[in-house]
N, C-alpha and C positions, 0 to 999 in steps of 0.2 A: 420533498427537496429534489431538485433535478440538476444540481451543480455537478460538474465533472469531478471525477476522482483521479488524482495523479498518483500512480502507483510506483513505489520504489521497488527495487529488486527483491529485497527480503520479504515484502508483503505479497507481491504477486507470485513469487517463487514458492511460497508456502503451498499455494494451490496447484501450481504447475508440477511440483515435485511429487504430489500425491495423485496427480491426474484428475483433479476435481475443479478445474477452472470454470466448469459449467455453473457452479454456484455463484460465482462472481457475475457471470453473464446474466443469470436469472435475476439477481439482485439489482444490477446496475446496467440495464440495457442501454447502449448508446452513450454511456457515461465513463467508460474505462479508458484512461489515457496513459500510455507508457512513453515517457520522454526518450528521445534518442539515446541519451547517456545511459539510461536504464536498459534499453534494448541492447546496446553494445555490451553491457555487462552480462546480460542473460545469454547473449550469443556465444559466450565463451563455453557454455555447457550445451552441446549440440542437441540433446533430447529435449531440453527446456526450450531452446530456440525453435525447434520443430513444433512443439505444442503452442507456443506463442504465435508463431507464423500462421498456424492453422486458424487461430482465432482472429488474427488480423485479416487473413484472406476471407474469412466468413463475415467480416464487418462488425464483429463483436467487440473488438479492441482496436483502438486507434493509436498510432504513434505520432509524436510531434517533435519538431526541432525548435530550438531557441534561436531566433534570428539575431545575427550579429548586430550590435548597437541598440537593440531593443531594451526597454526597461527590464524585461526578464533577464536579458544577458548581463546587464549591469549588476543586478542582484545576484545572479548565478556566479559571476566572477568574484564578487565580494565574498560570498560564502565558501566557494571552492578554492580560491587562490589568495585572496587578500582580505581576510576578516578584520573587523575592528580590533584594536589593541585589547588583549586579554581574552579574545575569543579564539577557539581552535578552528582550523580548517576542517570542513566536513567533506564527505565523499561527493563525487560528481553526481551520482544518482540522487542522493538526498538533496543536494543543492538545486538540481534541476526541478525536482518535485516541488520544493518550497517556492522557488522563483516563479514557476508557472502557476501554481495555486494562488500565490499572492497577486500576481499581475492579472490573471484571467478570472479570478474568483473560483475557488474550488477547494476540495478537501485533499489534504496530504494523507496518503495511505502508506504508512511506514511503521515497521516494528522497531526501528532504530531510535528508541525514545531518547537515549543519551545524546545523540547528535541533533535531533530535530526539536525536542521539547521547548528549549529556550526560544528558538526562532518562531515556532508555531505560536507560542504565547505572545511574544513581542509583536508579531505581525498580525495577531488576531485571527489566525487561521483555524479551520476545523481540522481535526486529526482523527484518523481511524487506524486501528491495528488489525491484524488477522483475527485476534480474539474478538474484537468489536464486530467485525464482519460476520463471524460465525454466530454471535449473539443476534445480530440483525436478521440473519437467515432463519434462526430459530424463532424469533419474535414474529416474523412474517410467514411462519409455517412452511418455509421452503425446506427446512430440515427438522427432524425431531431431535429430542435430546439424545436418543440412542445414536442417530446419525452423527450428531455433533461429537459424541464420544469416540466414534470410529474415526472420523476425520482427525480429531485431536490426536489420537494415538498414532495414526499414520504420519501426521506432521511431526510429532515428537520423535518418531523413529527416524525421520529425515533431519534431525537436529534443529528443528525449528523451535524457537523460544516463545512460549505462549503464556506463561505466567501462572500455571497451575498444573497439577498432575493429570487432570481430566477436565472435560468440558463441564461435567456436572459439578465438579469442585469449583470451577471458575464461576459458574452461574450462582452457586451458593455463596461464594465469597463476595460477589458483587450484587447480590439481590436487592440491596437498598439503592443502587444507582438508577437514575431515571431511565437510562437506555435499556434496562432489563425489564421495564414494566410495560 
């Protein structure tokens, strides 16, 4: 699969916080896209912005904007400012990732399940979390289980929510899922 991955702040920041974005680059060369709204959020934390800017300068990560009046802009505005009745407004980062992935064909990379799950399902999008990315790195032998546990603990120390106490625990709890095979 070579579709682009549109990263939300929470997902890409999990790697930036622990200075391990190299794993993303190894897994998804030429496929990592950070919408301008997400870039703006990350820019509020100078050391994360510096790390992201280095990857952008190296050509490993691309940023993109949503053109005014485009189909992505229409969906973005609906999600971030004027959702259907009974739906909550979601963050600009999440909205931009969903809109761009839907219009351009891609995967939503977000840990914010509560905000994105319904839209991902409704729009038929692929979705990946930090935990899924680490499992993919493990399955493709980019990291070992021990490496995964070290990364996991570093991310937990930075208050990232990953869904288990350790990478090993996550692997064991999800062993029956197809993506772990």
